[in-house]
N, C-alpha and C positions, 0 to 999 in steps of 0.2 A: 584483094591485092596479094601478090605473091611475095616471096622472100627477096627476089631480085629487085623488084620495084622498090621495096623498102630500102634496099641498099642504095639505089639511085637517089631517092629522096634524102637519105642521110648524107650522100655526097654533095648534093646541092646546098644543103644547109651549112656546108663548111665554108662557102664563099659568101660572106655577108656583103651589105652595101651595094646590091645589084650586080655584083661581079659573078660571072658564071664561067664554067669551064666547058669547052666544046668536047663533045663525045661523039666519036664516029661509030655509027651503027654497024654491027657485024651480024650478018645473017647466020643463024645457027639454030639448033633444036630449041633453045630457050626462047627465041623470038617467036617461033610458031606457037608455042604454048601461051605466050602473052596474047597473041591475036585471038585465040580461042576464048580465053578468059574474058576479054573485052566484049566479044559478041554475047557471051552468056550474060554479062552485066547489062548490056543494052536490052536484051530480051526481058530480063527481070524488071528493068525500069519501065518498059512499055506495059508489061502486065500489071505492074503496080499502079501506073497512071490510069489504065482502064478500070481497075478496081476502084480507084479514087473517084473517077467520074461517075461510075455506077452508084457508089455510095452517096455522092453529092446529089444525084437525081432522086434517089430514094428519100434523102433528107428533105429536099425541096418539096417533093410530093407530100411528105408528112406535115411540113410546115403549112402548105396550102390547105390541107384538110383541117388542121387546127384552126387556121384563120377563118375558114368557112364555118366551123362549129362555133367559134366565138361570135361571129356575126349573127348566126341564127339565135344563139343564146341572148345576145344583146337585143335583137328584135323582140324576142319573147319577154324580156325584162321590161322593155318599153311598153309593150301591150299591157303587162300586168300593172305597171305604174299608172297607166292611163285609167285602167279599171279601178285602181285604188283611189285615184283622185276623184273619180265620179262618185264612188261610194262615200268618201269623206265629205264631199259637197252635199250629198243627199242627207247624210247624218247631221250635218251642221244645220241644214234647213229644218229638219225634223226637230232638232234640239231647240232652235229658236222658237218654233211654233209651240212646243211644249212649255218652254219657259214663259212665253207670253200668256198661255192658258193658265199656268200655275200662278203667275203674278195676279191675274184677274181674280182667280179663286181665292188667293190669299188676301187680296184687298176686301173681297166680299165677306170672307170669314172674320177678318180683323174688325170690320165695321160691326158685324153681328156680335162679336165678343166684347167690343167696347160698350155696346148698348147693354149687353148682359151684365158687364162689370159695373156700369153705373147703377143698374137696378139692384145688383148685389150690395153695393156700397150703401145705397139708400136703405135697403132692408137691414143691413148690418147695423147702421146707425140707429134705426128704430129699435132693433133687438137690444142694443147696448143701453138705450134709454130705459127700456122695459126691465132689463137686468138690474140697472142701477136702482130703479124703484123697488124691485123685489128684494135687493140687498138691504135697502133702507128699512123695508118692512120686516125683513128677517132680523136685522139688528135690534129693532124696537121690540120684536117678539122675544128675542133672546134675553134682552135686558129684563123684560117683565118676568120671563121664566126664571132667570137667575134670582130676581128679587123674591119670587114665590118660593124657590128652593131654599134660599137663605132663611126665609121666615120659617119654613118647615123644619130646617135643620136646627134653628134656634129653639123652636118649640120642642123638638125631639131631645135636644141637649138639656133643656130645662127639665123635661120629664125624667130623663136618665139621671140627672143630678139628684132630683128629689128621690127617685127610686133607690139610687145608690146610698144616699144619706140614710134613708129608712133602713136599707139592708145593713149598712154599717152600724147603725144604732142597735138594730135587732141582734146583730152578731156580737156586739159588745155586751148587750144584756145576756145573750146566751153564754158568753164566756164567763161573765160574773156568776150566772146561775150554775154553770158547770163547775166553777171553782168552789162555790158554796156546797154543791152536791158532793164534789170530791172531798172536801173537808169533812162533811157529814159522814160520807162513806168510810173515810179513814178512821174517824172516831168510832163508828159502828164496828169496823173491822177490829180496832183495838179492844173494844168491849167484848166482842165475840172471842178474840184470842184469850182475853183474861178468863172468860167463862170456861173455854175449853181447857185452859191450863188448870183452873180450879177442879174441873171434873177429872182431869188426868191425875192431879195430885190426890184427889179423894180416892180414885181407883188405885193409885200407887200405895196409899195408906191402907186401903182395904185388903190388899193382897197379903201384907205381913200379918194383919189381924187374922185372916183366914188360916194362915200357917200356924199362927199362935194358938188358935182354937183347935186345930187338928192335933197339935201337940198336947193341948190340955185334955182333949178327948182320949188320947192314948194314955196319958198319965193318970187321968182321973176318970174312973168308970162311974163315979157317982153323979157327976154333972153332965151326963150324956144328953139327956133330954133338953136341958137348958142350952147346951152348945148347939144341938140340932136346930132349936128354935132360932138361936142367933144366926146360925148358918143360913137358914131359910130366909130370914130377914135380909141378910147380906146378899143372898142370891136375887131376892126381889129388887133390892136397890140396884144391883148390877144389871138386871134386865131393863129396869127403867132407864138407867144410864145408857145402855146399849141402844134402846129405842130412841133416845134423844140424840145420840151421836150422829146417825146418818143425816138427820135434818140439819144439824149444825154444820156437818161437812158440806152438804149441798149449798147452804147459805154462804159458807165460806168460799166455795168455788165460784158461786155466782158473783159474790162481792169481789173476789180476786180478778175475775174477768172484767168486771166494771172498772176496777182499779187499773188493770192493764190498758183498757181503752182510754181511760182518763189520763194515764201516764203517757201514752203515745201522743194524745192531743197536747198534753202539757209539754212533751218533748219537742213537738213541732213548733209550739209557741215560743219555747225557750230558744230553739234553733233560729227562729226569725229574730228574736231579741238579740241573740249572740251575733247574728249577721250584721245587725245594726251597730253593735258595740265592738266589732272586730277591729276597726281602725283605731278606736281608743285603746284596745288591748295591744295592738301593734305598736302604737306610740309609747305605751307604758313599758312594753318589753324592750323597746329600743333604749329608753331612759334607764332601764335596770342594768346593773353591772354585768350580768351574764350576756345580755344583748349587746352592750357596748364592747365587751371582750370578743364576742363572736364577729361583730362588724369589723373590729380592728384586724382580727385574723383573716377575714375574707378580703379586706382591703389591701393587705400586703401581698405583693406578687410572689409567685412560686420561685424559690431559689434552687436552681438545678445543681449548684455546687455542693449543697448540703445533702443531696440525695445520694443513694448508692451508685457507684460508677457502672454497675451492670444492670441497673434498672431501666435506663433509657439508652437508645442507640444514637451515637453521634455521627454515623456514616449513613449513606443512602441504602446500601445493600449489606452492610456489616462486614463485607470483605472487599478486597481490591478488584479492580477491573481485570487485571492480568489473570487472577485466579478464576474469575467468572468465565473469561474467554477460554482459558485452558480447560475448564470443566465442560463447557459447551462444545468445544472442538473434540474432546475425547468422546463425548456422547454421540456426536454426529459421525465420527470415525467408526465407533462401535456399530452404529446402525448400518453404515455403508458396508462394513466388513461382514455383517451377518447376511446381508442380501447383495453380495458383490456380483453374483451371477445376473441378477436382474438389472443392475446398473450397467454392466458391460453389454448385455444384450440390447438394452434401450439405446446405448451410445452407438452401437453398430447400426441400429435401425435409423437413428437420426442421420448418421453419415450417409447411409444408403439413400435416404430421401433428399439429402442436400446435393449429392454428386450429380444426379441427372440434370439439375438446373444449369450446370456449366457446359452441357453438351448442346449441339445444334445440328440440324439436318442439312446436308449440302444441297439437296434438290428443293429446298423450301423457298417460299416467297420472301424476297428481300424487304425487311421492315427496319425502320430506324431503331437503333439499339437503345434500350432503356437501361440506365445505370442505377441499380438498386443500392441500398446501403451495404449489403453483403457483397463485397467485390472479390473475395477469395475465400478459400476453405479455412485458412488460418484465422481470418477475421471472424468467420461464422462460428468457429469453435470457441473463440475467446468470448464473444458477446452473444452466445446462444441463449442465455437466460433472458435476454430482452424480448425475444420473439417466441420462445417455446417454454415460457415459465409454467403454464398450466400443464404442459406435457410432462414436465419433470415432476409435478406434484403427484402424478399417478404411479411413480416408480415404487413407492412403498406406502403402506398404510398400517394402522395399528392391528388390523385383522391379520395381515400377512406376517407380522413379526412373531417369531416363535422363540420364546426364551429357552436358553439352554438348560436352565435349572429344572424346568417342568417337563416331565416325560409324557404327561397326558395332554389332551387337546383342550386346555382351558387356560385362562390368563391368571397368572400369579400376581396378586397385588402387593402382598407383604410376605416376607420370608426372613426367618431368623430374628424376629422382633422379641425382645425379652427385656424386662425391667420392672421397677416398682414405682407405684404412685403413692406418696404419703400425704396425709392431710396437712394443711397450713404450709405447704411447700410449693412454690411456683415452679412448674416444670414446663419447659418449652420444647415443642416438637418442630424441628427444622428440616427442610428438604425442598427439592425442586417441585414444580407443579406436576402432579400425577404420581408422586412417590407413594401416596397412600396415607397421608396424615389424617384427612377427614374420615377415611374408611376406618382407621385405627380408633378414632374417637367414637365413631358410630358403633363399632364392635364392643368397645368397653362400656358404652352407655346403654347398650341393648337395643338400639334402633336398627341395627343391621340384622335382619332375620334370614336372608338368603345366603347361599354360598356355603363354603366349607371352612371350618376352623380346626386346624390340627394343633393340639396343645391344651393347656389348662389356663383358665382365668379364675383367680381366687380373690375374694373380698374378705379381708380380716382373717385370712388363713383358711376360709371355707370356700369350696367351689361354687361359682356363681350359677344360679338357675334362672332361666329367662322368665319363667312364669312369676315367681316370687318377686323378682326384680321389677317387673312391669307393674305388679300390684302396689309395691311400695312407691313407685314413681307416680301412680295414679293418686294414691293417698296424699302424697306431698303436693300434687297439683291442686287437689281439692282444698287443702289447707291454705295454700297460697291464694286461691280464688276467694276464700272467705275473707281474707285480710285485705282485699283490694280496696273495698270501700273505705276502710279505716285509713289506709295509706293515702288514698286519694284526698280524703278530707284533711289529713295532716299536711299533704303537699300544698293544697290550696291555702291553708292557713300560713304555711311557711312563705309562699309566694306573696301573699298579701302583707306579711310582716316586713319583708325586705324589699318590697316594691320591685319585683323582677318583671322585666318586660316579656312580651309574647314570644320573641325570638329565643330567649333563654328557656322558656317553657317548652317550646317545640324541640329544642336541643336535648332537654332532659327527657 
């Protein structure tokens, strides 16, 4: 529509309620233009209707084709359904036939198995009766066998008791005989000792006589022959005495060995007697005033107020928690400062591994988003030790730490240690773990043989030598090992006296 027509429509809208104004047509150039535009509109409407009819025919043909296709598909489905019904009927008939055959076979087998079961039950009952008879026979045989074994045991016990009594009687007789022999040997030893002493006294008296004779020979030339005769006689007596002495010494050694053997046997017997009398000795010791005093001292509990204030620690770590935290923080800060480059490098590596997890590809496949615990970079950095704890453990190690005080490529355990250790004075070495307390004690005691020691170690003002120190330590160890048996016996006696239980023995 043109602009003029729009104006006419607007003019018509000015008279509502069905009133209209008459307009006289005037032929002009504008009216001719209106007729041309109406013709164009009619043509376009006709063209559009033709297109619409053509489209409707095409749509109808498409619908007819679809209806025909659906009808053919329905017929095919009916055919398939009929075939399926036939197959299902055939399968049902086959199933019924198989079921009947299986039921018949099952009935036949069940009857056979029932007959077999009856036979098995009869055989089982017969075997049970036979087993019962065998058990009764076995019980009777076992009773007879036990009775025979008891008889044999009683006979063997009687024989053993008789043999043991005879052995005990023979041992008692041997002990009495040994005691008598020991007494006789002691008496003979005393006699031999007296004879040896007399011979030694005679020899001792003969030597001054010889000297006196020599003086007399020098002084008196007249009695030379007489003195020589006396001297020869003395020499003969001395030879006789010298010939007797080896036999006496041999007999003395033999008797001494016998005395040793008898003394060892006597010691064992006395030890057994003392073992029997130990409880009586313990009771006597307890009733003695020394034992009563010792028991009272042990019964009173230990009073910590009477001891020295520096002897026992009243705190857990001897220092406050703040001081411990401060010392640990300074140590960790020192370690971090020494290897700051490693810490910073590892931190950048961790950030570099965390950042790509926040990125996503725009052309990727859309998947449901998974929300993990680390939602942001700030959270990840705050709680990183929960997930990467082992990763942080690799940041430093004892091999990578280089102490500033050491210029060489080796670890310095102790530096600037000096002091004196005096006897009967308690000296405590305090320090954190790894400071070198045990190493210092090993170096001073001579157990540390490897490594380098710069400086001097002196004992009583003299420089310490490792070889002599080790020899002295070995000698002391031998001495202590010799006294182990004596100490063990004393400890056993002490435990028996005061009736100490096994737990206290293990603690000691």
